[in-house]
C-alpha positions, 0 to 999 in steps of 0.5 A: 072518983074512980080511975078508969083503966086503959084499953087491955091487950090480950095475948091473942091480939098482940100476936095477930098485930106482930104477925101481921106486921111481919107479913106486910114487911115481907111483902113489901120487901118481896116487891122491892127485890122484884122490882130491882131485879126486873130490869138490868137498865138502871139510870140514875139522874140527879140534877141537870145534864148540862150547865145553864150559864144564864142569859145569852144577851146578858152574858155576851155583854159581860164577856164583851166588857170584862173578858171570858168567864171563868166558872168554878166547879162548886160540886167537886172542884174537878171541872172548872170551865171557861165560857167565852163568847166571840162576835156580836151575835148573842145567839152565836159564837159560844165556847166552853172549855176546861179552865186548865189542861189535864194534869194541872193542879186547881191552882193554875187556870186560864186567863186571857192575854189580850196582847197575845190573843191566847189564854195562858195559865196563871196562878194567884199563889206565889209558891205555884208554878204553872206550865207554859200551856196556852189555849186559843180564844175557842179553847183549842189547846193540848189537853183541854177538852172543849164542851158543846154549847147551845143556846135554848130559848135565849140561855147559854147551855153548856153540855159538861157531861158529853164524852170528848173524842179524846176520852172515846179514843183512849 
């Protein structure tokens, strides 16, 4: 039984295919360079622009039962926040702010002191000493950024990417 030979590629066909590939690559590179240089306005937006804390009704009940919610920053570890709710209306009375004043380590974080009615810095580490900084129930305190909170379709939305007055005054 004879063995069939595969397709034969001659030199001219190989050169045409190779040059065609180079021309196509050059055209694509030129289009990418043109598109990149045609505008100075580059906006990179990865993920949401705000933090969806969840259902306002459910979260307000949780905070009423267990106190303010400490939300760790799982992305970079630098923007832990406290979400608090004051009042009976789940559509109003929302506050969000830094879980610690600027300059404090991540080992220190605000916890609610019901007797003093303020947030105080605490730690679970025996060898860590936190400052005596405090914040009000609405997050007002020295070095603490307060974030705008809105209710959108019954969901608590925290604008963690806004520019605070402290940052824009500097």
